N, C-alpha and C positions, 0 to 999 in steps of 0.2 A: 432856302427852299428851291427845289427843282422847278425850272420854267414850266414844265408840263403841268405840275400841280398848281402853280400860280394861275394858269389859264383856266383850270377846272373850277377854281373858286371865284373867278371874276363874275360879277363886278365887285364882290366883297374884297376887302383888304385883309380879312382874317386868314390865318393859316390852317383853318379847319372848316368843316361843314357838318351840320347836324343832318341826319338822315332819318326820316320817319317812314315806317312801313305802313302802307294804307291799302284798304280793300279795293278801292276804285279810283284810280288817279284822275280819270277824265271827269267824273262826277265831282270830286273834291276841287279840282281846278276851276270848274264852272262856278261852284259856290264861292270860292275865294275871289274870283274875278267880280262876281255880282256884289260882293261885299266891299269891293274897292281895294283889295290887296294887290301888291306889286308882284304879279305872276309873270315869269318870263314866257315868251311866246312858244318856245320849242317844247314839245313833248316827244321824248325819245322812246322808241319801241325796239327792243333787242331781245336776244335769246335769254338775257338776264332779267327781263321784265320791262315794265314801263317806268319812265322817269320824267319828273317835272320839277321845276325849281321856282321858289318864291323868295323874295327879298324881305327880310323882317324890318321892323321900324328902325333898327339900329344899323341897317345896311348889310347885315350878314345874309349870305346865301344859304337857303335851307332846301334840302333835297327831299322830294316825295317819291317813294318807291313802291310800286305794285309788283310783287313777285310774279313769275310766270304761273299759269294755272297748275294746280296740283302741288304747290309748295306752301 
């Protein structure tokens, strides 16, 4: 696996990442934190939408994606 991809999946050791399309990433992250989930601190906002990440109970990194408005 390419080093760039390995960094993208950290801290997971899996060679893949599940991505969920969500309607409101900030609201979902708030609820997940309140429920005690392991949500990474960074929320990224780019021309491709908003992204946040959570670590599942097995240590896999899961990506939450809110597409840009109008998509």
